[in-house]
N, C-alpha and C positions, 0 to 999 in steps of 0.2 A: 793633436799637436797646437801650440799654442805660438800666435804668431809672433814674430821678434820684435817689432814695433811697439807690440802693446807690452810687453816686456819691459821696453827699453824707453815706455813713456812713463809703467809702472816704477821704474826707478829714480827715473827722473822727478817726476811730483815725492818722491818719496825720501829724497835727498834735501829737497826744496821745504818740505812741510818737517821732517827731523832733520835737522843737519845734525845734529850732537848727537845720530841715535848709531852707535856702531852695527847696528843690527840689521838697519837696511842693505849696505854691502853684503852681508852673508845672507839675507835671501836673496838678494841679485845674483849672486854667484850659484845656489842651489838652481833659481829660475831657468837660468841660462843653460844650464847641464839639461833639460828638458828638449832643447832647441834646436834644430838645425838650420843652416843659411836657407832661403827661401827668396829666387828672382820673384818678384810682383809684377815688373814691368821688364820687357825686351824689345827693342829694334833694331832690325836691320839694316844696313843702308845708312849710318851714319858714321862720317869719312873725314879723316885726320889729313893733314896737308904737310906734304915734304917735299923739298928740294932730291931731284936726281940729280946727282953729277957727272955729265958728259965729260970727253976729249975737249970740243969745244963751247958746246952751251950748257946751262943750267936749266932741265925743266920741272916746273913744278907736276907732282901728281896728287891723286887725291887716293889714299891707304883704308880699303873699306872696312866698316868693324860692326860693332854691335856696341850699342849703349843700353846699361841695363841700372834698374835699382832693386837692390837687393838688401834683405832682412837680416842679419847678423844678430847676435848674441847680445854685441855690444852698441849698436846702432845702425843705422841705414846709411847702405852705401852706393853712392852713385859711380858704376864700373866702365869703363870703355876697354873693349881691347879690339886688335883687329881680324879681319874673318878671312882666311885664304882662300882667293876663288882661281885656281889654277892659274896663278902665274900672274893673271892679269890685272891690271890698277888701271882709275882715271884718270888722264891727264887734262892738262892744259889749264889755266888757274883763274880762269875768267869769269868763272862762275856760270855761264850763260853755253859757249859751244864747249863740248866735252867729245873726246874720243876715248878707245882703248889703246893703251899699248902696252908692248913685255913686261913687266917687272921684272928688276935683274934677280935673275935664279942662283941669290948665291945666298950663303951662310951669314954671311955681312949685312946682305938685303933685309933679312929675315929677323936678325936680330937687332937690326936698327929700326923694323917694324914695330917689334914687341917692347923695345925699350919706350914707344911711346905710350904703352896702355898705363891706365891709372886706374886706383880705387881711392875715393874718397868719402870720409864721415859727412853727412853734411851739417853735422854741427860744429863741424871744422871749415864749413865756406862763411863768407861774407857777403858776398856777391856774385853774380854772371852778368854778362855782356848777352843781351840778345838782342840780334841785330835779323831784319827779316829786309831785305832790300827791296826797289823795283825790278832790280833784274838779278836775276842770280837767286842762288839757293840760300835759306836762312842759316845760320850759325850761333851757335852758343860757346862761351869761353866762361868756365869756372874759376872766381878769384879766392884764396885761403884769407884766413882772416889775420895770416902775417903778411899779404900783400901781394904774396907772390901768386904767379895763375897758371891754370893749366893749357893744354894745347887748345884751339879752337876746333869745336865738331860743326860738320857741315850736313845739315839735315836734306841729301841729296832726292830723295825718294819723300818728302814728306815726314810727319811727322810730329813737328816741334809743338802743335798744341796740347797732341795727346798724353805726350814727355811732362810737359808744363802741368797738366792738370793732373797727373799722379804725383808729381812731386810735392803738390799741395796738399795730398793729403800725410805727408811727415814735417811737411816745414809750412812757416807761413810767410809768404811772399809780399812785398811792395816795390811799387814801382818807383825810382829814384826821382826824387823831385829837383836837381839840377839836371839830370842827364837820364833823357828819354828811353835810351835802349841798355840802362840799368838797372837790375832787378833786386832787389835786396833780402837776404835772410833776415827776418825781424824774429826778436825774442817774443814770445808770446805774453810772458807776464808783465814785460814792460811795456808791449802794445796795449794788454788789457787796462795795465796800470794807467797807461798815457789817455786813454778814453776814459776812464774814470774821474780822472782831475777837471777833462773838460767837462763832463755832464754834472759832476758835483761842482765844480766852481772850486775843488780846494785850491790852497796856497802854493804856487808854483815852488815855495821853498820847499815843502814837503815834499813835492816831486823831485825836485833835484838829491834832495836827502835819501829817498826812497833808492834812487838810480843808483846814486853813489854807495850807498850802507843799507842794499835791501834786508839782509839779515839783523841789523842794529835797527833800523826803522821799525820791523817787524817786531822784535820784542819792545819795542815803548806803545805796541798798539796801535801804527799806525799801517801795518800791514792788513788789516780788517776790510782795506778797500777791494779786495779781490771779488768779493763776492759782490760787487756794486747792481751788478745785474741782476742776479737772486733780491737783491733787499730794497734796490733802487724801482728801477725798469718795472721790472713785472709787475712788483705789489700797487705801483701807482699808475699803469695801464690795466691794471684788474680791477683799483679800485673804482666804485660807481662815481666817484667825484671829480666832475670834469674841470672841476679848476686845477685840481692838482696832477692831473691827466694833460691837461696843456701843457703847465711848466714843464712836465717830466719831457713832453714830445717837442717843446721848442729848442729844449736842451739838447735834444737827441740832433735834430735837426743841425745847430749849428754845428755839431763833434762833424755829424757827416758832410758839409758843405766845407767845413776844415779840413778835413780828410781827402775830399776831391780837387780842394784847391793847392794843395799841398803835395799830393802823394799822386794822382788820379786813380785809376781801378786798372789793375790787371785783368784785362780783356781777352778772353780763350775764345770768342763769338764775334764774328764782325758785327752781326745786326743786334748782339744784345742792348739794351738798353736804347732800341729804335726810335723811330720820330716818323709821324705819319705827317706826310707833306698833305696828302689828300685823304679825305674819307674816303674808306672802301666801300661799296655797293652792296650790300650784303643782301643773301635771300631773305623774304618772309621766314619767319620764325613758324615751325610745324607744331601742330598742337599735340598737347601727351595728357593722357590721364593715370594718376594711380589706381594699380589693381588690388584687390584684398590679398592678406598675407597668405604668406606658403603656411599649409596644414599637416597636421603631423601623419594623416593618409599620403600628399604627397610626398613629403620626406623620407618615408618609409618603403616608398615604393622606389623612388633612386638608390636603395641599398640592395646591395649584394647578400647571398648567404651568410657569407663570412663578415658582416659588419662595414667593409669597406664600399666605396659609391661608384654606381656607375658611371656619371657625368657631372660632376662637381659645377664643373662651369654654366651648365643648364639649372643648375641649383643657385646659382650666382646671380642670374639675370631674373629671375622669379624672385628673389630675394630684394634686387636692386627695384624691380618693378612695384611690390606689395609689402616685404618689411616680411616679420615671422610671427606667427600665432608665439605669444607670451612663454605657454608652455615648453615650446622648442627653442628658448632661446640657448637653455641650458649648456645644452649638448650641441647646438648648431654655433654658437659664439666661438665654442672652439676649435671649431674647423675654420669659421672667417678671421678668426686671429691665426693660426697657424700653428697651436698647438698640437691637433692633432692633424695626421697626415689622413686625407680624404683616401688614399690607398692602402693602408693599415687596416687590418682585419680588428673586430671587437675587443679580442684577446689582446693584442697588442699595445691598444691602448690603456688596458685595464694594469697589463704588466708598466707604462709607462707611468698611468697616474700612481702606482705605488712607489716607482723610485721617485717621481716628484713632491711625493708627501715626504718622504725621506729626507728629501734633500732639503725640502721648507725647512721643517723640527731641527736639522742641524744645524742652519743658520741663524735663523730664530734664537738657538741656543747658546749662539758665539754672543749676541749683544744681550741678550739677557742675563749674562753670566757676568757679565761688566760691573763690577761694582761700586758704590758709591764713592770710594776713596781713588779707585781707576778712573772714573769719571771727572774727578775734580782735576786730573792732569791730562784729560784726552779732549782738548774743548772742541775739536773737532766734532767728535762724537755728542759733544755735549750741544753746540750749536741746533745741529741738526736735530736733534731729539726734542729741543725747545721749539723750533719751528714747526715741528713734527703735532708736537702737543698743543701749539696755539692754534694750528689750522684745522684739526679733525674734528674742534667743538664748535666751530661753526661754518661744519661742512654740512649741507642739505637737512639740518638742525628741523626744518619744517616736514620733512619726509615722517613717516611713519615710523619706517625701521629707524631711522635714528633720534629719534624725539625722546624728548623725557631725560631725567635726572640719572646718572650711573648708567646710561647703556650699553649693554655689551659690546655690543656691532661697534659704538665710535672707538672703545679698546680696539677692537678688531682690529678696524681702518689704522690705528695707531703702528697695533703690530707685524702689519704688513707693510705698513710705508718703512718701521724701523729695518723689516728685514730685508727690503729692498735696497735699503743703505749698504747692509752688506752683500748684497747680491751684486751690487752695480757700485762699486768706491769712487769712483770716479764722477758719476754723475750725482750719486747721493740724495738729498729730497730737495726740491723745489716747491717753492709755492705755487700753485697750479695744479701740482700733480696728484690732488687729494680730490680734487673735480672728479678726474679720470677716473678715480677707484671707485667711487663711491656706487656710480650704477652696476659695475662690474661685481661688488659684494649684494650687492641688493639679487642679480640674475642669481649667481652661483651659489647664495645661501651658506659657504663655504669656505673655511680661511684659506685653504690650501688653493682649491681649486681657483678663486679669487686672487690670488697672489701669482698665478703663473698666467691667467689671463692679462692682469695686471703688467707683467715683464714682455707676455707678447704687444701688448699695448703700446709700451714704451719705447717697442723697438720699432714701432712706426712714426712716434712721435717726437724721441726724446732730443734729436736735433732742435726742437722750439725751446727747451731749456736749457742747452747750451749757453757757456757762460761770453762766446762771443756773438751770438747773438746772429750769426751768419745766415742761418739755415731761417729767421722769421725775416729776418731783412730781405733776404731773396724772394721767401711768399709773397710779400708785401708789394716787391716791385713786380714780379709776374702777377699780382692782383692787379695791381696801373698799368701794365701792357693791355691786362685783357679787355678793362674798363674801357681802356684807349681805342681798342678796334670794336668795340660791342656799342659802347655810349663816347662820343667824342666829345658830346655837347657837355655831357658832367664830368668828364676826364678833363679837359680843359678848365669847368667851372673850377675844380678842386684846385686845379695848380694857380689859378688867378687869384683864389682863398688861400693859400699858403699850407694846403690841405694833401696833397698832390702824393705824400712820401705814405699816405695810407696809415699810419699808425691809428688813426681812431678804430680801424678792423683789427687790431691787436690780440684783443681780447678773443675777437671771433676765432680766430686760426689758433691762439697761445693751446687753449682750452677745446678747440672743434666746437664749437657753440653751446658749448654746457651749460654758459650762465643767459643765454636766449631762449630756449625753450625750455616747455616742463619736463619732467623728469620721465613721463612718458614716453614725448615725443624725441629726446634726445636718444632714448634706447633705438627708437625707429630709424633716425638720422644717423647715427652712428655704425649700425648692421648695412646700411645703404652704403656709407662709405667705404666699409671695410668690404664690401664685394669689390673695391680698386676697379669699377664699370660708370661709365665708360672709357673715363682714364683717372689716373694717381691724383688728381691735382684737381676732382669735382667739387672737392671743398670751396675752391676757389670762383669755380663758376656759382658756388650758392653765395658767395658774396658780392659777385657782379649781380647776381638774380635780386637780392634785396636793394642792391643799391640801385641799380635801376629801378624797382619802382619806386625809391625814394628820391628820384632824380627832380621832379616836378616842385615838390615838397621843400627840396634843400633851394633849389634856384629860384623861385618864385617868393620864398621867406628872404631870401640876401643873407641864407646862413653864413658866417664865418667860420672860425676852426672853434671855435667855444660853444656856438649853437649849434653845427654838426658833431660835436662828441657828445652834447648833453641828448640829442635828438636820437645818438647811435644808440646811446646808453639805454635813451627810453621805451626803444622796440622792442628792447628784452620780454619776453613774454607775450609780446603783440605781434608775435611773426607766425601767418600760415603755415604749417611747415610745407603740407603735400602740395599747396600753391607755389610754393620755392623752390622745391623740388620739382615739379614741372614745368617752370620755368626755366633750369639751371638748365635739365635735360634739353629743352628748346632752344637753350643756346648755344650748348654742343653741339646741335647736329648745324644750327644757321652759320656756325664756324667751320663744322667739317664737309657743309658743302662749298665752303668757300678757302680751302685749305689751300689752293694753288695761286691766291691772291694774298693771302696770309706771310706776314716776315716770317722767316724760319724759327726763329725764339719763339712765336707764340705757337708755331704748330708743336715743336717741341716743350712746350708746358701743359700740353694738348695730348703727346703721345699719340697724333693722327695718323690714319692708315691704318684700316682694317675693323676696328672699334665698332664705328658706326653702325657696319653692317652687321655683325653679330648683337648688338643692341636691338636693330629693329626687327632682327628673325626672333 
């Protein structure tokens, strides 16, 4: 079953990029025939208010109902409908003290209740009021683009944060700069363009023309700014030149400050973005040591007769502790990345491998058969192909597997990345992806296996390459919050030197330290991270461990942003991996032992609760 909202987004993007192509609408009609409506969020206890007319008085009552998000063929709908509750309604409109009274048991009353239900496509909404009073229950009222409003909905049993969180999966939301209780539905293309203009300091006249006449402006070549993140931000921060990276960071910081000042942030967690008033008294860090890599004999011992595994979690703990013997990686990585199911037999995996091979060459043939003439009229394809050709010739060329002229393995890198563009049209290719692919190809020694390993790895890290960079920003802010707890002295120093946005760690997070460690070390590090032990965000603790060790050097030398950037870049290939892993693990257990004192946001970052004991065992 194809999710409706994916088809909806595919169609919207098709229209945006092919405004004069009638094939898009025909394709959409075909795709919508493949799907059914699907409710992705439902919340009971969301009430609407109406008046009950009596002979002498007029009483307020709350009609209990259900609020839903429903994926349909032509869009995503917000729906509310009343729910029958044996004739009882909530009365008294003071939102504090409520009581139950008998609802008028008449067809007229039921018809009036049903007349209040509504269903609206989110693309037809301009905003919604979101009021959370100190006394009483929170409520929401949706406002259409034509200015008309829907009935207020009262969250009498809570759940407003969950609803907004789910809503943000389908729509971009922004708090109004003028009204604190008003949340705006924003056009993602205009928002991205607005950020592009701020970061790149483009002429404001261009922006006004782009908003007023987006299609005409695009046709003059000015619409290419949409890829500014891939072309400018990622490129600059992956670059080893600290001067260009510093300029990019300053521009991004100015943008962030303007956004926060103008609109604020729509926060769903009260303690997100917390500030520590006093330093936490953390216990002493425990000491850990690395163990020997997992051997073939131990791996085989954990297998059943049919090739499935007895206890994959125990194997993951061993891998976290010491990594894998190189000869095991080709098989083990497929399980760590989720390509193979540890509960399936060897025969099942052979059948899967055959299907994957057929799928791969089918997708590869799709782009291989695009002629030069077609490519000349397919700018998106040509741009991605050019970027891939540019990147693969400089990816790990010092490694013997990719060295020399006319290396077939370099061509294989290119073919896999081009085929991934056919597999994932929306994401395509972004600079930095080739860094993830090269170790996979070295280990798999096979084009098909490397491709599906890359697909699985991109499922884990694709957010790093999304154009809005929301995931990257969140990771960097989570890193800042962790550092604030673990090493407040360094965190305060970075803040006083305009470096607390942690953009100097951008490269670390973007490509999972690929450019910081040797090829052998990065394979060991990645397989540790893929165990998801002791938590999914262990890579952030690795960042903390590296910075924690560099604290005295940074502070004693009174480094500013430029010097911090240069120093961090100079750490490349000079970081002891085993020492960093044991330090990061020690920091995790130090924080886990203090989780009752930690802000909730930090506990959520580390997924605290139970994992600590599992690793110790």
